[in-house]
C-alpha positions as CSV (number, residue, x, y, z in Angstrom):
1,M,0.1,0.1,0.1
2,R,1.0,3.7,0.0
3,V,1.3,5.0,3.5
4,V,1.9,8.5,4.2
5,V,3.4,9.1,7.7
6,A,2.8,12.6,9.7
7,L,5.4,12.4,12.8
8,G,4.5,14.3,15.8
9,G,6.9,16.9,17.3
10,N,7.9,14.2,20.1
11,A,9.3,12.4,17.3
12,L,11.7,15.4,16.9
13,L,12.1,16.9,20.3
14,Q,10.3,16.5,23.7
15,R,8.5,19.3,25.2
16,G,11.0,21.0,27.7
17,Q,14.1,19.1,26.4
18,V,16.8,21.4,25.4
19,P,17.2,21.5,21.5
20,D,20.4,20.6,20.9
21,A,21.4,18.8,17.8
22,A,22.2,16.0,19.5
23,A,19.4,15.4,21.3
24,Q,17.1,15.6,18.1
25,V,19.2,13.2,16.2
26,D,18.7,10.6,18.8
27,N,15.4,11.4,19.0
28,I,15.0,10.7,15.3
29,R,17.2,7.5,15.5
30,R,14.9,6.1,17.9
31,A,11.8,7.4,15.7
32,M,13.2,5.9,12.4
33,H,14.1,2.6,14.0
34,A,10.5,2.3,15.2
35,L,9.2,3.2,11.4
36,A,11.4,1.3,9.5
37,P,9.4,-2.0,9.4
38,L,6.7,-0.3,8.0
39,T,8.9,0.4,4.8
40,D,9.6,-3.2,4.3
41,D,6.1,-4.0,2.8
42,H,4.7,-0.6,1.9
43,A,5.5,2.4,-0.3
44,V,6.2,5.1,2.5
45,V,6.1,8.9,2.5
46,I,7.5,10.7,5.7
47,T,6.2,14.0,6.6
48,H,7.3,16.0,9.9
49,G,6.8,19.0,11.9
50,N,9.3,21.8,12.4
51,G,7.8,24.1,15.2
52,P,10.4,24.2,17.4
53,Q,13.3,24.3,15.1
54,V,11.8,27.1,12.9
55,G,11.2,29.0,16.1
56,I,15.0,28.8,17.3
57,L,16.2,29.8,13.6
58,A,13.6,33.0,13.7
59,M,15.0,34.0,17.0
60,E,18.8,33.7,15.9
61,S,17.9,35.6,12.7
62,A,16.1,38.5,14.7
63,D,19.2,38.3,17.1
64,D,21.4,39.0,14.3
65,A,22.5,42.8,14.4
66,R,24.3,42.2,10.8
67,L,20.6,41.7,9.4
68,S,18.8,44.6,8.3
69,Q,15.8,42.4,8.4
70,P,15.2,39.1,10.0
71,Y,14.9,36.3,7.7
72,P,11.0,35.5,6.5
73,F,9.4,32.3,7.4
74,D,9.6,30.7,3.9
75,A,13.3,30.7,4.0
76,L,13.6,29.4,7.7
77,G,10.7,26.6,6.7
78,A,13.2,25.7,3.6
79,M,16.1,25.5,6.3
80,T,14.4,23.2,8.6
81,Q,13.1,21.2,5.7
82,G,16.8,20.4,4.8
83,L,18.1,20.1,8.4
84,I,15.4,17.5,9.8
85,G,15.2,15.9,6.0
86,Y,19.0,15.1,6.5
87,W,18.5,13.7,10.1
88,I,15.5,11.3,9.0
89,L,17.4,10.4,5.6
90,Q,20.4,9.3,7.9
91,A,18.6,7.6,10.3
92,I,16.1,5.7,7.9
93,G,19.4,5.1,5.7
94,N,21.2,3.2,8.6
95,E,18.1,0.9,9.6
96,R,17.5,-0.4,5.8
97,P,20.9,0.3,3.9
98,Y,19.5,-1.6,1.1
99,R,16.6,0.8,0.0
100,Q,16.6,4.0,-1.7
101,F,15.7,7.4,0.1
102,A,14.8,11.0,-1.1
103,A,14.4,14.0,0.8
104,V,12.5,16.4,-1.1
105,L,12.4,20.4,-0.6
106,N,8.7,21.3,-1.4
107,Q,6.5,24.1,-1.6
108,T,2.8,24.4,-0.7
109,L,0.4,26.8,-2.0
110,V,-1.9,28.7,0.2
111,D,-4.7,31.2,-0.7
112,A,-3.0,35.0,-0.1
113,D,-6.3,36.1,1.3
114,D,-6.7,33.3,3.9
115,P,-8.0,34.8,7.0
116,A,-5.5,33.0,9.1
117,F,-3.0,35.8,8.2
118,D,-5.1,38.0,10.1
119,N,-5.4,35.5,13.3
120,P,-2.0,33.9,14.0
121,T,-2.7,30.5,15.7
122,K,0.4,28.3,15.0
123,F,2.6,27.8,17.7
124,V,6.4,27.8,17.2
125,G,9.8,27.9,19.0
126,E,10.5,27.4,22.5
127,V,7.9,27.7,25.5
128,Y,8.3,30.5,28.1
129,D,6.3,31.9,31.0
130,E,4.3,34.7,30.1
131,A,6.5,37.7,31.4
132,A,9.5,36.3,28.9
133,A,7.0,35.8,26.2
134,R,5.5,39.2,26.4
135,A,9.1,40.6,26.8
136,L,10.2,38.9,23.6
137,A,6.8,39.9,21.6
138,D,7.5,43.8,22.7
139,R,11.3,43.2,21.8
140,H,10.8,41.5,18.0
141,G,7.3,42.8,17.4
142,W,5.8,38.9,17.7
143,Q,2.4,37.6,18.8
144,V,2.3,35.1,21.7
145,R,-0.3,32.9,23.6
146,Q,-0.7,30.6,26.1
147,D,0.2,26.9,25.1
148,G,-0.9,24.9,28.1
149,Q,0.9,26.2,31.2
150,H,3.6,27.8,28.9
151,W,3.7,30.9,26.4
152,R,5.1,30.4,23.0
153,R,4.9,32.6,19.8
154,V,2.2,32.2,17.1
155,V,2.2,32.8,13.4
156,A,-0.3,32.4,10.6
157,S,-1.1,29.0,9.5
158,P,-3.1,29.4,6.3
159,R,-5.2,26.3,4.7
160,P,-2.7,24.0,2.3
161,R,-4.3,24.1,-1.1
162,E,-1.6,22.3,-3.2
163,I,1.7,20.4,-2.9
164,I,3.4,21.8,-5.7
165,E,5.9,18.9,-6.1
166,T,3.5,16.2,-6.0
167,R,3.9,14.7,-9.4
168,L,7.9,14.4,-8.5
169,I,6.9,12.5,-5.1
170,D,4.4,10.3,-6.9
171,H,7.4,9.7,-9.4
172,L,9.6,8.5,-6.7
173,L,7.2,6.2,-5.2
174,D,6.7,4.6,-8.4
175,E,10.4,4.0,-8.4
176,S,10.2,2.3,-4.9
177,V,12.0,5.2,-3.3
178,I,11.2,6.2,0.4
179,V,10.3,9.8,0.4
180,V,10.6,12.5,3.3
181,C,9.2,15.7,2.4
182,A,6.1,18.5,3.3
183,G,8.4,19.2,6.5
184,G,6.7,21.8,8.4
185,G,3.9,21.3,6.2
186,G,5.9,22.6,3.1
187,V,7.2,26.0,2.5
188,P,4.2,28.6,2.2
189,V,3.7,30.0,-1.1
190,V,1.1,32.1,-3.0
191,R,0.7,32.3,-6.8
192,T,1.0,35.9,-7.9
193,S,-1.3,37.6,-10.5
194,S,1.3,36.7,-13.3
195,G,1.3,33.1,-12.2
196,D,4.8,33.1,-10.6
197,L,5.2,31.5,-6.9
198,R,6.2,33.9,-4.1
199,G,7.1,32.8,-0.2
200,V,4.7,34.3,2.2
201,E,5.4,34.6,6.3
202,A,3.7,31.7,7.7
203,V,3.9,28.0,9.0
204,I,1.5,25.4,7.7
205,D,-0.1,22.5,9.6
206,K,1.9,19.5,9.0
207,D,-0.9,17.2,9.8
208,L,-3.5,19.1,7.4
209,S,-0.3,19.2,4.5
210,A,0.2,15.4,5.2
211,A,-4.0,14.8,4.5
212,L,-3.8,17.0,1.6
213,L,-0.9,15.0,0.1
214,A,-2.2,11.7,0.8
215,H,-5.3,12.4,-1.2
216,R,-3.2,13.5,-4.2
217,L,-1.1,10.4,-4.3
218,K,-4.1,8.3,-4.0
219,A,-2.6,6.9,-0.7
220,D,-4.2,3.9,0.9
221,R,-3.3,4.9,4.5
222,L,-2.5,8.2,6.4
223,L,-1.0,7.6,9.7
224,V,-0.6,10.5,12.3
225,L,1.9,9.0,14.6
226,T,2.3,11.1,17.9
227,D,3.1,10.2,21.9
228,V,-0.4,9.0,22.6
229,P,-1.6,5.0,21.9
230,A,-5.5,6.5,20.5
231,V,-7.7,9.4,20.6
232,M,-9.3,9.4,24.2
233,E,-13.1,10.3,24.3
234,G,-13.3,12.0,27.6
235,F,-9.9,13.4,27.6
236,G,-8.6,14.3,31.0
237,T,-11.3,13.0,32.9
238,T,-11.7,9.9,35.1
239,D,-13.9,8.2,32.4
240,A,-11.6,8.7,29.5
241,R,-11.3,5.8,27.0
242,P,-9.6,5.2,23.6
243,V,-11.4,5.5,20.5
244,R,-10.8,2.5,18.5
245,R,-13.0,2.6,15.3
246,T,-15.0,5.1,14.2
247,T,-16.0,7.4,11.2
248,P,-15.2,11.1,10.7
249,A,-18.4,12.3,11.8
250,A,-18.1,10.6,15.2
251,L,-14.4,11.6,15.8
252,R,-15.5,15.4,14.8
253,A,-18.3,15.1,17.5
254,L,-15.9,14.4,20.2
255,D,-14.8,17.8,22.5
256,L,-10.9,17.3,21.9
257,P,-8.0,20.0,22.6
258,D,-7.9,22.7,19.9
259,G,-3.9,23.0,19.9
260,S,-3.2,19.2,20.1
261,M,-5.6,16.5,19.0
262,G,-8.1,18.9,17.2
263,P,-5.6,19.4,14.2
264,K,-4.8,15.5,14.1
265,V,-8.5,14.6,13.8
266,E,-9.3,17.1,11.3
267,A,-6.4,15.8,8.9
268,V,-7.5,12.1,9.2
269,C,-11.2,13.1,8.7
270,R,-10.5,15.2,5.8
271,F,-8.6,12.6,4.1
272,V,-10.9,9.6,4.6
273,E,-13.8,11.7,3.6
274,L,-12.2,13.0,0.2
275,G,-10.8,9.1,-0.6
276,G,-14.2,7.7,0.2
277,K,-14.4,3.5,0.4
278,G,-10.9,1.7,0.9
279,V,-8.9,4.2,2.4
280,A,-8.3,4.8,6.2
281,A,-6.5,6.6,8.6
282,A,-5.2,6.3,12.0
283,I,-3.7,8.2,14.9
284,G,-1.6,6.1,17.2
285,N,1.7,5.7,18.8
286,L,4.8,5.9,17.0
287,E,6.0,2.6,18.3
288,E,3.0,0.9,16.9
289,A,3.2,2.6,13.3
290,L,2.8,-1.4,11.9
291,A,-0.2,-2.0,13.7
292,L,-1.8,1.0,12.9
293,V,-2.1,0.2,9.1
294,D,-4.8,-2.3,9.7
295,G,-6.4,-0.7,12.8
296,S,-5.1,-3.2,15.0
297,A,-3.7,-0.2,17.3
298,G,-4.7,3.5,17.7
299,T,-7.9,5.0,16.4
300,F,-8.7,3.8,13.1
301,V,-11.1,5.8,10.8
302,T,-13.0,4.7,7.8
303,A,-15.8,6.2,6.0
304,D,-18.3,3.3,7.6
305,G,-16.6,2.8,10.6
């Protein structure tokens, strides 16, 4: 089968973990060890987030006195695609040295008039206490919001409309290449009146981009991998229980946190609704990636449940 995998941020960096390169390389090594068995029997596309990494680069750029303006977010997103793509390629290549792998630097088309540009919601960078976050916001002209018990910077997150390099990725899959792409949702671009592409200040939700890519590639499965075993009904209560097999409508009816599980649920629901009969999506633990394919683990979503 064709399987698109969306790696959660915990596969790269644990919350609160010092964002040193060595820590991230070690996390990715463990993630690829868990994911490698999936590549033995399926054509796999690996996508990933970039929130902490793009935030670190943005901070460095903003503090660089040599620059008249900080680097824009589309450029920073491209940098993180190359960086994280390299780490993933090396780790998965060491697990399966007889396979071919490619990291594709790709662009994701968004609408220039998307209302998200006026309402930044996407968390990037490290976590701070409220005082530190507000001080940084005043210093750099950022917008910040509360993220759980902490505060973080937020940037615009427009809806992805098209993955520009889809045909190239499709060709690589036909050649039995395992593809790493759509890092951080892809580099955000808009199309100008002349038809040219131009980068914009935004970070795209990686799960929504993965769902769009999976649909365009006619994938059989979309796996959203995280650090929890399944979507939980009654999350945060003593009556919480895992949701095993369900439909998009039933999953959307649950009361889920907007900033964490909400976007993952929306991504799998969109993919299943667009793909119809025969496709399925799953949300679950990275360590159970292979079992998620047939629904023997995690939350398995199909059109008929």
